[in-house]
C-alpha positions in Angstrom: 5.9 -17.5 7.3 3.2 -20.0 8.0 5.4 -23.0 8.8 5.5 -25.8 11.3 9.1 -27.0 10.8 9.3 -27.2 7.0 5.5 -27.0 6.5 3.6 -24.2 4.9 -0.2 -24.0 5.0 -2.5 -22.0 2.7 -6.1 -21.1 3.6 -8.2 -19.9 0.7 -11.5 -18.6 2.2 -13.8 -18.3 -0.8 -17.4 -17.6 -1.4 -18.3 -21.1 -2.6 -15.6 -23.2 -0.9 -12.8 -23.1 1.7 -9.6 -24.8 0.7 -6.7 -25.8 3.0 -3.4 -26.9 1.5 -0.6 -28.4 3.6 2.7 -28.5 1.8 6.3 -29.3 2.7 9.1 -27.0 1.6 11.5 -28.7 -0.7 15.0 -29.0 0.9 16.6 -29.1 -2.5 14.8 -26.5 -4.6 14.3 -23.1 -2.8 10.7 -22.0 -3.1 9.3 -25.3 -4.3 6.7 -27.3 -2.3 5.3 -30.8 -2.2 1.6 -31.0 -1.5 0.9 -33.2 1.5 -2.8 -32.6 2.2 -5.9 -31.0 0.6 -9.1 -30.1 2.5 -12.2 -28.7 1.0 -15.4 -27.6 2.7 -18.5 -25.8 1.3 -18.5 -22.1 2.2 -21.9 -20.5 3.1 -20.8 -17.8 5.4 -19.4 -15.4 2.8 -20.9 -13.2 0.2 -18.7 -11.6 -2.5 -15.6 -12.4 -0.6 -16.9 -10.8 2.6 -17.8 -12.7 5.8 -21.5 -12.4 6.6 -21.8 -15.3 9.1 -18.9 -15.9 11.4 -20.1 -19.2 12.9 -20.7 -20.8 9.5 -17.3 -19.6 8.3 -15.5 -21.0 11.4 -17.2 -24.4 11.0 -16.2 -24.5 7.3 -12.6 -23.6 8.2 -12.4 -26.3 10.9 -13.8 -28.9 8.4 -11.4 -27.9 5.7 -8.4 -27.9 8.0 -9.4 -31.2 9.6 -9.6 -32.9 6.2 -6.2 -31.6 5.1 -4.6 -32.6 8.4 -6.0 -36.2 8.1 -4.6 -36.5 4.6 -1.2 -35.0 5.4 -0.8 -36.6 8.8 0.3 -33.2 10.2 -1.1 -30.7 12.7 -1.9 -27.2 11.5 -1.3 -24.2 13.8 -0.7 -21.3 11.5 -1.8 -20.4 8.0 -1.3 -18.0 5.2 -4.7 -16.5 4.3 -5.9 -15.3 1.0 -8.1 -12.1 1.0 -10.4 -10.6 -1.6 -13.7 -8.8 -1.8 -15.1 -5.6 -3.2 -13.7 -3.6 -0.3 -10.1 -4.2 -1.7 -8.6 -1.1 -3.4 -5.1 -0.3 -4.7 -2.9 2.6 -5.7 0.7 3.3 -6.7 2.7 5.5 -4.4 6.2 7.0 -4.7 8.7 7.5 -1.9 11.8 9.8 -2.0 14.7 10.2 0.4 18.1 11.8 0.4 21.2 9.7 0.9 23.1 11.5 3.6 26.1 9.2 4.3 29.4 10.8 3.5 30.3 8.1 0.9 26.7 8.3 -0.6 26.5 4.5 -0.6 22.9 3.2 -0.3 22.4 0.9 2.7 19.5 -1.4 3.7 18.5 1.2 6.2 18.1 3.7 3.3 15.9 1.2 1.4 13.8 0.7 4.5 13.4 4.4 4.9 12.3 5.0 1.3 9.8 2.1 1.6 8.4 3.6 4.8 8.2 6.9 3.0 6.2 5.4 0.2 3.7 4.0 2.7 2.9 7.4 4.1 -0.4 8.0 2.3 -3.7 9.5 3.4 -6.1 6.7 4.4 -9.6 6.9 5.8 -9.7 5.7 9.4 -11.6 2.5 8.4 -9.0 1.2 6.0 -5.6 -0.5 6.5 -2.6 -1.4 4.2 -2.5 -5.0 3.3 0.4 -5.0 0.9 3.1 -2.4 0.1 5.0 -4.0 -2.8 8.1 -2.1 -4.2 7.9 -2.2 -8.0 11.3 -0.6 -8.7 13.8 1.9 -7.4 15.4 4.9 -9.0 18.8 6.4 -8.0 19.6 10.0 -9.1 16.9 9.7 -11.8 18.2 6.3 -13.1 15.1 4.0 -13.2 14.8 0.3 -13.4 17.0 -0.5 -10.4 15.8 -3.7 -8.5 18.3 -3.7 -5.6 20.0 -0.4 -4.9 22.0 -1.5 -1.8 25.7 -0.9 -2.3 25.2 1.6 -5.2 26.2 5.3 -4.9 23.9 8.3 -5.2 22.3 11.2 -3.5 18.5 10.7 -4.2 16.7 7.3 -3.8 13.2 6.8 -5.0 10.8 3.9 -5.1 7.4 3.2 -6.7 5.2 1.0 -4.5 2.0 -0.8 -5.3 -0.2 -0.4 -2.2 -3.2 -2.6 -1.5 -5.7 -1.5 1.1 -8.8 -3.2 2.6 -11.6 -2.2 4.9 -10.5 -2.8 8.5 -13.8 -4.3 9.7 -13.9 -6.9 6.9 -10.2 -7.8 7.4 -10.9 -8.1 11.2 -13.9 -10.4 10.5 -11.7 -12.8 8.5 -9.1 -12.7 11.3 -11.7 -13.5 13.9 -12.9 -16.5 11.9 -9.4 -17.9 11.6 -8.6 -17.3 15.2 -11.8 -18.9 16.4 -10.8 -22.0 14.4 -7.7 -22.1 16.8 -5.3 -21.0 14.0 -2.7 -18.3 13.9 -2.6 -15.9 10.9 1.0 -15.7 9.9 0.5 -13.6 6.8 -2.2 -12.4 4.4 -1.9 -12.3 0.7 -4.1 -10.6 -1.9 -5.7 -13.5 -3.8 -4.7 -12.4 -7.3 -1.1 -12.0 -6.1 -1.2 -15.6 -4.8 -2.8 -16.9 -8.0 -0.1 -15.2 -10.0 2.5 -17.2 -8.1 1.0 -20.5 -9.3 -0.2 -19.8 -12.9 1.9 -17.1 -14.4 5.2 -17.6 -16.2 8.1 -15.3 -15.4 8.2 -14.2 -19.0 4.6 -13.1 -18.8 5.1 -11.2 -15.6 8.1 -9.4 -17.2 6.4 -8.6 -20.5 3.1 -7.5 -19.2 0.0 -9.7 -18.5 -3.5 -9.4 -17.1 -4.6 -12.1 -14.6 -8.3 -12.7 -14.0 -9.2 -15.2 -11.2 -12.9 -16.0 -11.5 -14.2 -16.9 -8.1 -17.7 -17.6 -6.8 -18.8 -14.2 -5.7 -16.2 -11.9 -7.3 -13.4 -12.0 -10.0 -10.0 -10.7 -9.0 -8.0 -8.8 -11.6 -4.3 -8.0 -11.5 -1.8 -6.6 -14.0 1.8 -7.5 -13.9 4.7 -5.7 -15.7 8.4 -5.8 -15.1 8.0 -8.9 -12.9 5.7 -7.3 -10.3 2.1 -6.3 -9.8 1.3 -2.8 -10.8 -2.6 -2.7 -10.8 -5.2 -4.7 -9.0 -9.0 -4.6 -8.8 -12.0 -6.7 -7.8 -14.9 -7.2 -10.3 -18.3 -7.8 -8.6 -19.2 -10.7 -10.9 -18.3 -14.4 -10.3 -19.3 -17.9 -11.1 -22.2 -17.8 -8.7 -23.9 -15.3 -10.9 -23.8 -17.8 -13.8 -25.4 -20.4 -11.5 -28.1 -18.1 -10.4 -28.9 -17.2 -14.0 -29.2 -20.9 -14.8 -31.4 -21.5 -11.8 -33.8 -18.6 -12.8 -33.7 -19.5 -16.5 -34.5 -23.2 -16.1 -36.6 -22.8 -12.9 -34.5 -25.2 -10.9 -32.6 -25.2 -7.6 -29.3 -23.5 -7.0 -27.7 -26.9 -6.4 -29.1 -28.3 -9.7 -28.0 -25.2 -11.5 -24.4 -25.6 -10.1 -24.4 -29.2 -11.3 -25.6 -28.3 -14.7 -22.9 -25.6 -15.0 -20.1 -27.9 -14.1 -21.3 -30.7 -16.3 -22.5 -28.9 -19.4 -21.5 -25.2 -19.1 -20.8 -23.4 -22.3 -19.7 -19.8 -22.6 -21.1 -19.2 -26.1 -24.0 -20.5 -28.1 -21.8 -21.3 -31.1 -19.8 -23.7 -28.8 -22.9 -26.0 -28.5 -23.5 -28.7 -31.1 -26.8 -28.1 -32.8 -28.3 -31.5 -31.8 -26.7 -31.7 -28.3 -29.1 -31.9 -25.3 -28.8 -32.0 -21.5 -31.1 -33.2 -18.7 -32.2 -31.4 -15.6 -35.1 -31.3 -13.1 -37.5 -28.4 -12.7 -38.5 -27.1 -9.2 -41.1 -29.4 -7.8 -40.9 -31.9 -10.7 -40.5 -35.6 -10.2 -39.3 -36.4 -13.8 -36.3 -34.9 -15.5 -36.6 -32.6 -18.5 -34.5 -32.7 -21.7 -33.5 -29.4 -23.3 -31.2 -28.4 -26.1 -27.7 -27.4 -25.0 -28.0 -24.2 -27.0 -30.7 -23.1 -24.5 -28.2 -23.4 -21.7 -25.6 -21.4 -23.6 -28.2 -18.7 -24.3 -28.5 -18.3 -20.5 -24.8 -18.3 -19.8 -23.3 -16.2 -22.6 -24.7 -12.8 -21.6 -23.3 -13.1 -18.0 -19.8 -14.2 -19.3 -19.9 -11.4 -21.8 -20.7 -8.9 -19.1 -17.7 -10.2 -17.0 -15.2 -9.7 -19.7 -16.6 -6.3 -20.8 -15.9 -5.3 -17.1 -12.4 -6.7 -17.4 -11.8 -4.7 -20.5 -13.1 -1.5 -18.8 -10.8 -2.2 -15.8 -7.8 -2.7 -18.1 -8.5 0.5 -19.9 -8.9 2.3 -16.6 -5.5 1.1 -15.5 -3.7 2.9 -18.5 -1.7 -0.3 -19.1 -3.9 -1.6 -21.9 -1.3 -1.0 -24.6 1.6 -2.5 -22.6 0.4 -6.1 -22.1 1.9 -8.2 -24.9 1.5 -11.5 -22.9 -2.3 -11.1 -23.0 -4.8 -12.4 -20.5 -4.6 -15.4 -18.3 -7.9 -16.8 -16.8 -7.9 -19.0 -13.7 -10.3 -19.9 -10.8 -13.3 -22.1 -10.6 -15.1 -20.4 -13.4 -12.4 -20.8 -16.0 -13.4 -24.1 -17.4 -16.5 -23.2 -19.4 -16.3 -24.5 -23.0 -15.7 -21.6 -25.4 -14.5 -19.2 -22.7 -11.1 -18.5 -24.2 -12.5 -17.5 -27.6 -15.2 -15.3 -26.2 -12.8 -13.5 -23.8 -10.2 -13.0 -26.6 -12.8 -11.3 -28.8 -13.9 -9.0 -26.1 -10.6 -7.9 -24.5 -8.8 -8.0 -27.9 -5.7 -9.8 -26.8 -4.4 -13.4 -26.6 -6.0 -15.5 -23.8 -5.1 -18.8 -22.1 -6.3 -20.8 -19.1 -3.9 -20.7 -16.1 -3.4 -24.1 -14.4 -1.4 -24.3 -11.1 2.2 -25.5 -11.7 5.5 -25.8 -10.0 4.5 -28.2 -7.1 5.2 -31.8 -6.3 3.7 -34.4 -4.1 -0.1 -34.7 -4.6 0.1 -32.3 -7.5 -2.7 -34.1 -9.4 -5.1 -33.3 -6.6 -4.6 -29.5 -7.1 -4.2 -29.4 -10.9 -7.5 -27.6 -11.6 -7.7 -23.8 -12.0 -10.0 -23.7 -8.9 -6.9 -24.6 -6.8 -4.7 -21.8 -8.2 -5.1 -19.4 -5.3 -4.5 -22.1 -2.6 -1.4 -23.4 -4.5 -0.1 -19.8 -4.8 -0.5 -19.3 -1.1 1.8 -22.2 -0.2 4.2 -21.2 -2.9 4.3 -17.6 -1.5 5.0 -19.1 2.0 7.7 -21.4 0.6 9.5 -18.5 -1.2 9.4 -16.4 2.0 10.7 -19.4 3.9 13.6 -19.5 1.5 14.2 -15.7 1.8 13.1 -15.1 -1.8 10.6 -12.4 -1.1 12.9 -9.7 0.2 11.6 -7.1 -2.2 8.0 -7.5 -1.0 6.6 -5.9 2.1 3.3 -6.6 3.9 1.4 -4.8 6.6 1.9 -7.7 9.0 -1.0 -9.7 7.9 -4.5 -9.7 9.3 -2.9 -9.4 12.8 -1.7 -6.0 11.7 -5.2 -5.0 10.7 -6.7 -6.3 14.0 -4.0 -4.7 16.1 -4.4 -1.3 14.4 -8.1 -1.5 14.9 -7.7 -2.3 18.6 -5.2 0.6 19.0 -7.8 3.0 17.6 -10.5 1.6 19.9 -8.3 2.1 23.0 -7.4 5.6 21.9 -11.1 6.5 21.5 -12.0 4.9 24.9 -9.1 6.6 26.7 -9.7 9.9 24.9 -6.2 10.0 23.6 
């Protein structure tokens, strides 16, 4: 994966910030990493997870990587990139093959064949497969098999969770990374990466919903039996709260963001009756004092909308009654006071905030939920480095998307 010796590098290209994490793979604990460097840069070239200004995005990537390199004292050449956006879609597919060997023993070649078979789906010409993740195998009707190699049977089946993305949007992200003189070693759907850092194994096995609240969008993923089985992108994120504050208080976007981070409340009942906050109106020279309940009045409807959409998505997945571990919230928008209580009331299940865990080194620098995706990206790379992701398959990363697009262009040009 994205490694320079024993180094893995995660690049989280978000709507509000771009985060680069440089980590060293632990030689003693497979899959564990020590954080060496963290680089943050404001992101102004994306909207809802989609690149809208390549030059600004490239500059932000360069700034973020440079800061991480200076902290880590290491050069970065290749990265694991997190992807999201409203163009992301998913489905579950099933592959079936016959075991033709005389002894009927399943080989790795059979496993590869059935996985390839599950990836044969009808896709529009403008979409590519980002992930094809096997969720479980069945042999002669016996379900729940995780590794069928060496077992005997005549019919091998696999259920695969397939994530697809718009080729043009994936290509734009790849272009930005490559113009920053970096190689894309792998791409990971952001909620899958976030799940690596904030979910407990028991939660993933029992059944859990993960919601990662980003700036432009919120990523939703459902895990059961240890693997992802449903994913979606909700077009509401933390920036919507900031815009509501900006409009409601007649202040700048920057001031609204400051107010949200310093005083943000998810519910009116979370605000003490006599509490106040200070802000500056547009064009005003003197600050204004307002009751904190007024700020909560502005924020609560947007947060309520977000979790109503989460509930609708969970119901649409048909997994709503199979999620005893409840809901885990992470991302930059997860720290609003009163968020857990409001979310629990709306989705009608237990809720907790997910903090990144399982890393060493400069772990305190990445302990906030806003770093969950970036931490998950380096953990994904470390586990792949240790050979612990053998049951997962990717499309070859963004290079795969770019290459597929180029092949199509050449075929059109040559008339083949």
